[in-house]
N, CA, C and O atoms as a GROMACS GRO file, in nm:
protein
  504
    1MET      N    1  10.116  -4.411   0.241
    1MET     CA    2  10.084  -4.281   0.319
    1MET      C    3  10.150  -4.273   0.439
    1MET      O    4  10.163  -4.374   0.509
    2LYS      N    5  10.200  -4.155   0.476
    2LYS     CA    6  10.285  -4.131   0.590
    2LYS      C    7  10.209  -4.154   0.713
    2LYS      O    8  10.094  -4.110   0.722
    3LYS      N    9  10.267  -4.223   0.816
    3LYS     CA   10  10.203  -4.247   0.952
    3LYS      C   11  10.216  -4.124   1.023
    3LYS      O   12  10.326  -4.072   1.041
    4ILE      N   13  10.098  -4.070   1.069
    4ILE     CA   14  10.104  -3.942   1.161
    4ILE      C   15  10.054  -3.974   1.297
    4ILE      O   16  10.079  -3.896   1.388
    5HIS      N   17   9.983  -4.085   1.320
    5HIS     CA   18   9.925  -4.119   1.453
    5HIS      C   19  10.018  -4.216   1.528
    5HIS      O   20  10.063  -4.317   1.472
    6ASN      N   21  10.043  -4.185   1.652
    6ASN     CA   22  10.104  -4.269   1.743
    6ASN      C   23  10.235  -4.327   1.687
    6ASN      O   24  10.254  -4.448   1.688
    7LYS      N   25  10.321  -4.247   1.641
    7LYS     CA   26  10.452  -4.286   1.594
    7LYS      C   27  10.533  -4.371   1.696
    7LYS      O   28  10.547  -4.336   1.813
    8PRO      N   29  10.584  -4.482   1.645
    8PRO     CA   30  10.671  -4.565   1.748
    8PRO      C   31  10.771  -4.489   1.814
    8PRO      O   32  10.801  -4.525   1.928
    9LYS      N   33  10.834  -4.380   1.758
    9LYS     CA   34  10.947  -4.322   1.832
    9LYS      C   35  10.897  -4.238   1.940
    9LYS      O   36  10.980  -4.189   2.018
   10LEU      N   37  10.761  -4.211   1.957
   10LEU     CA   38  10.713  -4.135   2.062
   10LEU      C   39  10.646  -4.225   2.169
   10LEU      O   40  10.601  -4.169   2.269
   11LEU      N   41  10.638  -4.345   2.157
   11LEU     CA   42  10.572  -4.445   2.238
   11LEU      C   43  10.620  -4.427   2.384
   11LEU      O   44  10.534  -4.406   2.470
   12GLU      N   45  10.753  -4.434   2.418
   12GLU     CA   46  10.779  -4.435   2.553
   12GLU      C   47  10.755  -4.299   2.612
   12GLU      O   48  10.710  -4.289   2.727
   13TYR      N   49  10.781  -4.202   2.545
   13TYR     CA   50  10.743  -4.064   2.605
   13TYR      C   51  10.596  -4.048   2.628
   13TYR      O   52  10.555  -3.983   2.724
   14ARG      N   53  10.511  -4.109   2.538
   14ARG     CA   54  10.364  -4.098   2.569
   14ARG      C   55  10.331  -4.188   2.695
   14ARG      O   56  10.247  -4.150   2.777
   15LYS      N   57  10.394  -4.298   2.710
   15LYS     CA   58  10.377  -4.383   2.829
   15LYS      C   59  10.418  -4.302   2.952
   15LYS      O   60  10.341  -4.296   3.048
   16LYS      N   61  10.538  -4.236   2.955
   16LYS     CA   62  10.584  -4.151   3.051
   16LYS      C   63  10.477  -4.049   3.094
   16LYS      O   64  10.444  -4.040   3.213
   17LEU      N   65  10.423  -3.971   2.997
   17LEU     CA   66  10.327  -3.872   3.011
   17LEU      C   67  10.194  -3.924   3.073
   17LEU      O   68  10.126  -3.852   3.147
   18ARG      N   69  10.160  -4.042   3.042
   18ARG     CA   70  10.039  -4.092   3.102
   18ARG      C   71  10.060  -4.136   3.256
   18ARG      O   72   9.977  -4.116   3.345
   19ARG      N   73  10.180  -4.195   3.272
   19ARG     CA   74  10.220  -4.214   3.420
   19ARG      C   75  10.213  -4.093   3.507
   19ARG      O   76  10.164  -4.098   3.620
   20ARG      N   77  10.264  -3.979   3.452
   20ARG     CA   78  10.270  -3.852   3.510
   20ARG      C   79  10.163  -3.755   3.489
   20ARG      O   80  10.191  -3.636   3.475
   21SER      N   81  10.052  -3.792   3.485
   21SER     CA   82   9.940  -3.707   3.439
   21SER      C   83   9.930  -3.602   3.553
   21SER      O   84   9.962  -3.630   3.669
   22THR      N   85   9.884  -3.483   3.514
   22THR     CA   86   9.855  -3.366   3.612
   22THR      C   87   9.715  -3.404   3.678
   22THR      O   88   9.634  -3.482   3.629
   23ALA      N   89   9.701  -3.344   3.783
   23ALA     CA   90   9.571  -3.368   3.862
   23ALA      C   91   9.450  -3.334   3.766
   23ALA      O   92   9.352  -3.409   3.760
   24SER      N   93   9.459  -3.222   3.693
   24SER     CA   94   9.347  -3.183   3.606
   24SER      C   95   9.335  -3.281   3.493
   24SER      O   96   9.223  -3.312   3.452
   25GLU      N   97   9.444  -3.330   3.441
   25GLU     CA   98   9.427  -3.434   3.335
   25GLU      C   99   9.361  -3.566   3.389
   25GLU      O  100   9.280  -3.630   3.321
   26SER      N  101   9.401  -3.603   3.515
   26SER     CA  102   9.334  -3.723   3.576
   26SER      C  103   9.182  -3.706   3.600
   26SER      O  104   9.100  -3.795   3.578
   27THR      N  105   9.153  -3.585   3.647
   27THR     CA  106   9.010  -3.547   3.674
   27THR      C  107   8.928  -3.548   3.539
   27THR      O  108   8.820  -3.607   3.534
   28LEU      N  109   8.978  -3.487   3.438
   28LEU     CA  110   8.906  -3.486   3.308
   28LEU      C  111   8.898  -3.617   3.249
   28LEU      O  112   8.797  -3.648   3.186
   29TRP      N  113   9.010  -3.710   3.266
   29TRP     CA  114   8.993  -3.844   3.206
   29TRP      C  115   8.901  -3.921   3.276
   29TRP      O  116   8.843  -4.009   3.214
   30LYS      N  117   8.872  -3.901   3.415
   30LYS     CA  118   8.773  -3.991   3.477
   30LYS      C  119   8.639  -3.954   3.426
   30LYS      O  120   8.546  -4.031   3.449
   31THR      N  121   8.619  -3.849   3.362
   31THR     CA  122   8.489  -3.795   3.306
   31THR      C  123   8.470  -3.847   3.167
   31THR      O  124   8.360  -3.887   3.129
   32ILE      N  125   8.572  -3.848   3.094
   32ILE     CA  126   8.559  -3.875   2.940
   32ILE      C  127   8.606  -4.017   2.900
   32ILE      O  128   8.586  -4.059   2.786
   33LYS      N  129   8.668  -4.092   2.995
   33LYS     CA  130   8.714  -4.232   2.955
   33LYS      C  131   8.596  -4.330   2.939
   33LYS      O  132   8.486  -4.304   2.988
   34ASN      N  133   8.618  -4.439   2.873
   34ASN     CA  134   8.521  -4.529   2.857
   34ASN      C  135   8.390  -4.496   2.795
   34ASN      O  136   8.285  -4.552   2.826
   35LYS      N  137   8.401  -4.406   2.709
   35LYS     CA  138   8.288  -4.369   2.621
   35LYS      C  139   8.168  -4.303   2.716
   35LYS      O  140   8.050  -4.323   2.691
   36GLN      N  141   8.208  -4.230   2.817
   36GLN     CA  142   8.111  -4.170   2.913
   36GLN      C  143   8.040  -4.052   2.867
   36GLN      O  144   7.932  -4.018   2.917
   37VAL      N  145   8.100  -3.984   2.767
   37VAL     CA  146   8.050  -3.866   2.716
   37VAL      C  147   8.014  -3.895   2.573
   37VAL      O  148   8.101  -3.923   2.490
   38GLU      N  149   7.876  -3.888   2.542
   38GLU     CA  150   7.824  -3.910   2.402
   38GLU      C  151   7.874  -4.033   2.339
   38GLU      O  152   7.881  -4.037   2.216
   39ASN      N  153   7.906  -4.129   2.406
   39ASN     CA  154   7.952  -4.268   2.351
   39ASN      C  155   8.064  -4.256   2.260
   39ASN      O  156   8.078  -4.332   2.164
   40ILE      N  157   8.149  -4.157   2.291
   40ILE     CA  158   8.266  -4.132   2.209
   40ILE      C  159   8.392  -4.169   2.281
   40ILE      O  160   8.407  -4.131   2.397
   41LYS      N  161   8.490  -4.245   2.214
   41LYS     CA  162   8.610  -4.286   2.265
   41LYS      C  163   8.722  -4.175   2.265
   41LYS      O  164   8.754  -4.121   2.160
   42PHE      N  165   8.773  -4.146   2.373
   42PHE     CA  166   8.892  -4.070   2.380
   42PHE      C  167   9.022  -4.144   2.410
   42PHE      O  168   9.028  -4.247   2.478
   43ARG      N  169   9.118  -4.086   2.359
   43ARG     CA  170   9.269  -4.158   2.382
   43ARG      C  171   9.344  -4.055   2.455
   43ARG      O  172   9.334  -3.936   2.425
   44ARG      N  173   9.424  -4.101   2.556
   44ARG     CA  174   9.506  -4.022   2.642
   44ARG      C  175   9.656  -4.005   2.582
   44ARG      O  176   9.713  -4.104   2.536
   45GLN      N  177   9.712  -3.889   2.583
   45GLN     CA  178   9.842  -3.870   2.536
   45GLN      C  179   9.875  -3.947   2.414
   45GLN      O  180   9.962  -4.034   2.413
   46HIS      N  181   9.799  -3.912   2.306
   46HIS     CA  182   9.803  -3.952   2.171
   46HIS      C  183   9.894  -3.878   2.087
   46HIS      O  184   9.891  -3.755   2.094
   47SER      N  185   9.972  -3.935   2.011
   47SER     CA  186  10.051  -3.843   1.913
   47SER      C  187  10.000  -3.832   1.786
   47SER      O  188   9.951  -3.930   1.728
   48ILE      N  189  10.006  -3.710   1.731
   48ILE     CA  190   9.966  -3.666   1.590
   48ILE      C  191  10.089  -3.594   1.534
   48ILE      O  192  10.135  -3.492   1.584
   49GLY      N  193  10.135  -3.653   1.434
   49GLY     CA  194  10.254  -3.583   1.382
   49GLY      C  195  10.360  -3.592   1.484
   49GLY      O  196  10.376  -3.698   1.544
   50ASN      N  197  10.434  -3.485   1.509
   50ASN     CA  198  10.531  -3.487   1.614
   50ASN      C  199  10.484  -3.426   1.747
   50ASN      O  200  10.567  -3.394   1.833
   51TYR      N  201  10.365  -3.412   1.763
   51TYR     CA  202  10.303  -3.358   1.885
   51TYR      C  203  10.225  -3.476   1.961
   51TYR      O  204  10.172  -3.572   1.905
   52ILE      N  205  10.228  -3.450   2.096
   52ILE     CA  206  10.152  -3.551   2.180
   52ILE      C  207  10.051  -3.464   2.248
   52ILE      O  208  10.076  -3.371   2.324
   53VAL      N  209   9.924  -3.508   2.207
   53VAL     CA  210   9.810  -3.421   2.268
   53VAL      C  211   9.762  -3.478   2.390
   53VAL      O  212   9.784  -3.598   2.409
   54ASP      N  213   9.694  -3.404   2.485
   54ASP     CA  214   9.641  -3.460   2.596
   54ASP      C  215   9.534  -3.568   2.584
   54ASP      O  216   9.542  -3.676   2.642
   55PHE      N  217   9.432  -3.532   2.503
   55PHE     CA  218   9.318  -3.612   2.473
   55PHE      C  219   9.278  -3.608   2.324
   55PHE      O  220   9.275  -3.500   2.266
   56TYR      N  221   9.249  -3.722   2.261
   56TYR     CA  222   9.208  -3.720   2.127
   56TYR      C  223   9.100  -3.818   2.104
   56TYR      O  224   9.105  -3.930   2.156
   57CYS      N  225   8.991  -3.777   2.020
   57CYS     CA  226   8.880  -3.852   1.988
   57CYS      C  227   8.890  -3.866   1.830
   57CYS      O  228   8.861  -3.771   1.758
   58PRO      N  229   8.929  -3.980   1.784
   58PRO     CA  230   8.945  -3.995   1.623
   58PRO      C  231   8.798  -3.986   1.567
   58PRO      O  232   8.781  -3.932   1.458
   59GLU      N  233   8.698  -4.034   1.632
   59GLU     CA  234   8.568  -4.037   1.578
   59GLU      C  235   8.519  -3.892   1.525
   59GLU      O  236   8.462  -3.879   1.416
   60ILE      N  237   8.542  -3.802   1.599
   60ILE     CA  238   8.501  -3.659   1.573
   60ILE      C  239   8.629  -3.567   1.555
   60ILE      O  240   8.614  -3.445   1.549
   61ARG      N  241   8.750  -3.622   1.547
   61ARG     CA  242   8.872  -3.546   1.518
   61ARG      C  243   8.888  -3.428   1.611
   61ARG      O  244   8.920  -3.315   1.574
   62LEU      N  245   8.860  -3.470   1.750
   62LEU     CA  246   8.870  -3.370   1.855
   62LEU      C  247   8.986  -3.386   1.940
   62LEU      O  248   9.014  -3.495   1.990
   63ILE      N  249   9.063  -3.269   1.961
   63ILE     CA  250   9.169  -3.272   2.057
   63ILE      C  251   9.139  -3.181   2.168
   63ILE      O  252   9.088  -3.070   2.148
   64ILE      N  253   9.171  -3.227   2.288
   64ILE     CA  254   9.147  -3.141   2.413
   64ILE      C  255   9.289  -3.127   2.474
   64ILE      O  256   9.360  -3.226   2.496
   65GLU      N  257   9.327  -3.003   2.499
   65GLU     CA  258   9.449  -2.968   2.564
   65GLU      C  259   9.411  -2.896   2.684
   65GLU      O  260   9.324  -2.808   2.683
   66LEU      N  261   9.478  -2.933   2.790
   66LEU     CA  262   9.481  -2.862   2.922
   66LEU      C  263   9.608  -2.794   2.944
   66LEU      O  264   9.716  -2.853   2.936
   67ASP      N  265   9.595  -2.659   2.974
   67ASP     CA  266   9.714  -2.572   2.977
   67ASP      C  267   9.732  -2.534   3.125
   67ASP      O  268   9.635  -2.486   3.184
   68GLY      N  269   9.841  -2.551   3.185
   68GLY     CA  270   9.885  -2.497   3.321
   68GLY      C  271   9.956  -2.368   3.294
   68GLY      O  272   9.959  -2.309   3.186
   69ALA      N  273  10.016  -2.330   3.415
   69ALA     CA  274  10.087  -2.201   3.428
   69ALA      C  275  10.206  -2.188   3.324
   69ALA      O  276  10.245  -2.079   3.284
   70SER      N  277  10.258  -2.305   3.286
   70SER     CA  278  10.369  -2.282   3.193
   70SER      C  279  10.330  -2.238   3.059
   70SER      O  280  10.416  -2.214   2.975
   71HIS      N  281  10.206  -2.226   3.034
   71HIS     CA  282  10.155  -2.172   2.901
   71HIS      C  283  10.129  -2.028   2.910
   71HIS      O  284  10.100  -1.966   2.808
   72ASP      N  285  10.138  -1.967   3.033
   72ASP     CA  286  10.106  -1.820   3.045
   72ASP      C  287  10.222  -1.720   3.020
   72ASP      O  288  10.255  -1.631   3.097
   73ASN      N  289  10.274  -1.748   2.909
   73ASN     CA  290  10.387  -1.646   2.864
   73ASN      C  291  10.385  -1.651   2.707
   73ASN      O  292  10.340  -1.743   2.640
   74TYR      N  293  10.442  -1.536   2.661
   74TYR     CA  294  10.439  -1.502   2.515
   74TYR      C  295  10.499  -1.629   2.433
   74TYR      O  296  10.436  -1.675   2.338
   75LEU      N  297  10.616  -1.682   2.472
   75LEU     CA  298  10.672  -1.787   2.403
   75LEU      C  299  10.583  -1.914   2.392
   75LEU      O  300  10.563  -1.972   2.285
   76SER      N  301  10.540  -1.946   2.494
   76SER     CA  302  10.446  -2.067   2.504
   76SER      C  303  10.323  -2.042   2.422
   76SER      O  304  10.272  -2.132   2.356
   77GLU      N  305  10.273  -1.920   2.426
   77GLU     CA  306  10.147  -1.889   2.347
   77GLU      C  307  10.178  -1.901   2.196
   77GLU      O  308  10.098  -1.950   2.116
   78GLU      N  309  10.294  -1.854   2.162
   78GLU     CA  310  10.333  -1.852   2.007
   78GLU      C  311  10.348  -2.007   1.975
   78GLU      O  312  10.292  -2.052   1.875
   79LYS      N  313  10.416  -2.082   2.049
   79LYS     CA  314  10.421  -2.227   2.024
   79LYS      C  315  10.290  -2.302   2.004
   79LYS      O  316  10.269  -2.380   1.911
   80ASP      N  317  10.201  -2.271   2.102
   80ASP     CA  318  10.062  -2.323   2.102
   80ASP      C  319   9.994  -2.278   1.966
   80ASP      O  320   9.921  -2.359   1.909
   81ILE      N  321  10.012  -2.169   1.920
   81ILE     CA  322   9.947  -2.125   1.813
   81ILE      C  323   9.989  -2.208   1.691
   81ILE      O  324   9.906  -2.256   1.615
   82ILE      N  325  10.135  -2.224   1.673
   82ILE     CA  326  10.189  -2.292   1.558
   82ILE      C  327  10.145  -2.441   1.579
   82ILE      O  328  10.110  -2.503   1.478
   83ARG      N  329  10.142  -2.503   1.699
   83ARG     CA  330  10.103  -2.635   1.721
   83ARG      C  331   9.952  -2.650   1.678
   83ARG      O  332   9.922  -2.745   1.606
   84ASP      N  333   9.865  -2.569   1.717
   84ASP     CA  334   9.728  -2.586   1.699
   84ASP      C  335   9.702  -2.565   1.542
   84ASP      O  336   9.615  -2.633   1.489
   85LYS      N  337   9.769  -2.482   1.474
   85LYS     CA  338   9.764  -2.462   1.336
   85LYS      C  339   9.808  -2.597   1.256
   85LYS      O  340   9.746  -2.636   1.157
   86THR      N  341   9.916  -2.660   1.304
   86THR     CA  342   9.964  -2.781   1.243
   86THR      C  343   9.859  -2.882   1.260
   86THR      O  344   9.825  -2.952   1.164
   87LEU      N  345   9.799  -2.896   1.390
   87LEU     CA  346   9.703  -2.998   1.416
   87LEU      C  347   9.573  -2.971   1.330
   87LEU      O  348   9.508  -3.066   1.286
   88GLN      N  349   9.537  -2.846   1.308
   88GLN     CA  350   9.422  -2.826   1.222
   88GLN      C  351   9.446  -2.861   1.083
   88GLN      O  352   9.353  -2.899   1.012
   89GLU      N  353   9.566  -2.852   1.038
   89GLU     CA  354   9.605  -2.906   0.903
   89GLU      C  355   9.585  -3.052   0.884
   89GLU      O  356   9.578  -3.099   0.770
   90TYR      N  357   9.576  -3.125   0.992
   90TYR     CA  358   9.548  -3.275   1.006
   90TYR      C  359   9.396  -3.283   1.002
   90TYR      O  360   9.347  -3.396   1.002
   91ASN      N  361   9.316  -3.175   1.000
   91ASN     CA  362   9.175  -3.186   1.003
   91ASN      C  363   9.121  -3.218   1.143
   91ASN      O  364   9.023  -3.291   1.159
   92CYS      N  365   9.183  -3.164   1.239
   92CYS     CA  366   9.142  -3.173   1.378
   92CYS      C  367   9.100  -3.055   1.438
   92CYS      O  368   9.150  -2.952   1.394
   93THR      N  369   9.018  -3.047   1.529
   93THR     CA  370   8.970  -2.938   1.601
   93THR      C  371   9.043  -2.934   1.741
   93THR      O  372   9.042  -3.036   1.810
   94VAL      N  373   9.097  -2.834   1.779
   94VAL     CA  374   9.175  -2.814   1.917
   94VAL      C  375   9.089  -2.737   2.004
   94VAL      O  376   9.058  -2.623   1.969
   95LEU      N  377   9.041  -2.790   2.127
   95LEU     CA  378   8.982  -2.724   2.235
   95LEU      C  379   9.088  -2.710   2.337
   95LEU      O  380   9.151  -2.809   2.375
   96ARG      N  381   9.111  -2.585   2.385
   96ARG     CA  382   9.212  -2.556   2.493
   96ARG      C  383   9.143  -2.498   2.612
   96ARG      O  384   9.065  -2.403   2.603
   97PHE      N  385   9.176  -2.561   2.730
   97PHE     CA  386   9.118  -2.519   2.862
   97PHE      C  387   9.226  -2.498   2.962
   97PHE      O  388   9.320  -2.579   2.962
   98GLU      N  389   9.224  -2.400   3.046
   98GLU     CA  390   9.323  -2.385   3.148
   98GLU      C  391   9.294  -2.510   3.259
   98GLU      O  392   9.181  -2.555   3.275
   99ASN      N  393   9.388  -2.550   3.318
   99ASN     CA  394   9.368  -2.653   3.419
   99ASN      C  395   9.255  -2.636   3.517
   99ASN      O  396   9.177  -2.726   3.549
  100ARG      N  397   9.253  -2.516   3.561
  100ARG     CA  398   9.151  -2.482   3.660
  100ARG      C  399   9.009  -2.488   3.600
  100ARG      O  400   8.915  -2.503   3.678
  101TYR      N  401   8.989  -2.479   3.478
  101TYR     CA  402   8.853  -2.490   3.429
  101TYR      C  403   8.791  -2.642   3.454
  101TYR      O  404   8.671  -2.660   3.474
  102VAL      N  405   8.882  -2.739   3.451
  102VAL     CA  406   8.836  -2.881   3.493
  102VAL      C  407   8.768  -2.889   3.618
  102VAL      O  408   8.678  -2.971   3.639
  103TYR      N  409   8.815  -2.793   3.714
  103TYR     CA  410   8.756  -2.799   3.834
  103TYR      C  411   8.639  -2.708   3.858
  103TYR      O  412   8.548  -2.739   3.935
  104GLU      N  413   8.641  -2.595   3.792
  104GLU     CA  414   8.535  -2.481   3.798
  104GLU      C  415   8.433  -2.499   3.687
  104GLU      O  416   8.322  -2.448   3.703
  105PHE      N  417   8.459  -2.565   3.581
  105PHE     CA  418   8.367  -2.554   3.466
  105PHE      C  419   8.367  -2.693   3.397
  105PHE      O  420   8.360  -2.698   3.274
  106LEU      N  421   8.374  -2.798   3.467
  106LEU     CA  422   8.372  -2.931   3.390
  106LEU      C  423   8.253  -2.953   3.321
  106LEU      O  424   8.265  -3.011   3.213
  107LYS      N  425   8.128  -2.918   3.359
  107LYS     CA  426   8.017  -2.925   3.286
  107LYS      C  427   8.012  -2.858   3.144
  107LYS      O  428   7.954  -2.902   3.044
  108GLU      N  429   8.086  -2.742   3.155
  108GLU     CA  430   8.086  -2.664   3.031
  108GLU      C  431   8.197  -2.729   2.936
  108GLU      O  432   8.189  -2.710   2.815
  109ILE      N  433   8.296  -2.800   2.988
  109ILE     CA  434   8.387  -2.865   2.895
  109ILE      C  435   8.301  -2.982   2.836
  109ILE      O  436   8.306  -3.003   2.715
  110VAL      N  437   8.230  -3.050   2.911
  110VAL     CA  438   8.143  -3.161   2.848
  110VAL      C  439   8.049  -3.110   2.743
  110VAL      O  440   8.030  -3.174   2.640
  111LYS      N  441   7.992  -2.998   2.768
  111LYS     CA  442   7.900  -2.939   2.680
  111LYS      C  443   7.969  -2.896   2.547
  111LYS      O  444   7.908  -2.899   2.440
  112ALA      N  445   8.098  -2.856   2.558
  112ALA     CA  446   8.174  -2.808   2.440
  112ALA      C  447   8.207  -2.944   2.358
  112ALA      O  448   8.210  -2.943   2.235
  113ILE      N  449   8.228  -3.049   2.428
  113ILE     CA  450   8.255  -3.181   2.357
  113ILE      C  451   8.125  -3.215   2.275
  113ILE      O  452   8.133  -3.240   2.155
  114LYS      N  453   8.010  -3.216   2.339
  114LYS     CA  454   7.894  -3.257   2.288
  114LYS      C  455   7.861  -3.160   2.175
  114LYS      O  456   7.813  -3.207   2.072
  115ALA      N  457   7.882  -3.028   2.186
  115ALA     CA  458   7.854  -2.943   2.077
  115ALA      C  459   7.956  -2.962   1.956
  115ALA      O  460   7.920  -2.950   1.839
  116HIS      N  461   8.070  -2.989   1.988
  116HIS     CA  462   8.164  -3.026   1.871
  116HIS      C  463   8.119  -3.149   1.799
  116HIS      O  464   8.126  -3.157   1.676
  117LYS      N  465   8.069  -3.249   1.877
  117LYS     CA  466   8.022  -3.381   1.810
  117LYS      C  467   7.902  -3.344   1.722
  117LYS      O  468   7.900  -3.389   1.608
  118ILE      N  469   7.813  -3.274   1.759
  118ILE     CA  470   7.698  -3.225   1.680
  118ILE      C  471   7.744  -3.154   1.560
  118ILE      O  472   7.705  -3.190   1.449
  119SER      N  473   7.824  -3.054   1.575
  119SER     CA  474   7.884  -2.980   1.474
  119SER      C  475   7.962  -3.056   1.357
  119SER      O  476   7.948  -3.034   1.237
  120TYR      N  477   8.043  -3.147   1.415
  120TYR     CA  478   8.122  -3.230   1.331
  120TYR      C  479   8.031  -3.326   1.248
  120TYR      O  480   8.051  -3.343   1.128
  121LEU      N  481   7.930  -3.388   1.316
  121LEU     CA  482   7.848  -3.475   1.240
  121LEU      C  483   7.771  -3.401   1.145
  121LEU      O  484   7.757  -3.456   1.036
  122LYS      N  485   7.719  -3.290   1.162
  122LYS     CA  486   7.640  -3.204   1.067
  122LYS      C  487   7.724  -3.163   0.944
  122LYS      O  488   7.675  -3.160   0.831
  123SER      N  489   7.855  -3.130   0.971
  123SER     CA  490   7.926  -3.082   0.858
  123SER      C  491   7.986  -3.196   0.780
  123SER      O  492   8.030  -3.178   0.667
  124ASN      N  493   7.987  -3.311   0.837
  124ASN     CA  494   8.041  -3.426   0.763
  124ASN      C  495   7.954  -3.544   0.712
  124ASN      O  496   7.999  -3.639   0.647
  125PHE      N  497   7.830  -3.528   0.747
  125PHE     CA  498   7.726  -3.637   0.726
  125PHE      C  499   7.600  -3.574   0.649
  125PHE      O  500   7.527  -3.645   0.580
  126PHE      N  501   7.580  -3.450   0.662
  126PHE     CA  502   7.462  -3.389   0.609
  126PHE      C  503   7.472  -3.295   0.491
  126PHE      O  504   7.371  -3.242   0.446
   0.00000   0.00000   0.00000
């Protein structure tokens, strides 16, 4: 079977991204690391296929992407659509939030994670 998670060729780039996290990524990470939300483990700057995602929870196949101003144009939106579609083909769900949502709506992001866990467990185990 072809390896799709954490390809060795992306290791150094993933490390670089972790060292240079945005303020919103660092803030969200403080909330979701160490199984603080629903006792689920998130990974930071995890690669799936040829993409590096901001946060990934393998237990419920959830990806969280935080988007800054660089995503506010047509070309970036098109790339995000293609990226999300590819990640969905790996049976992952992608939740995208603007960076500012981490500061303005952090509780709602946590609620979205909890809701996805419930939905995932219902659809896969019942």
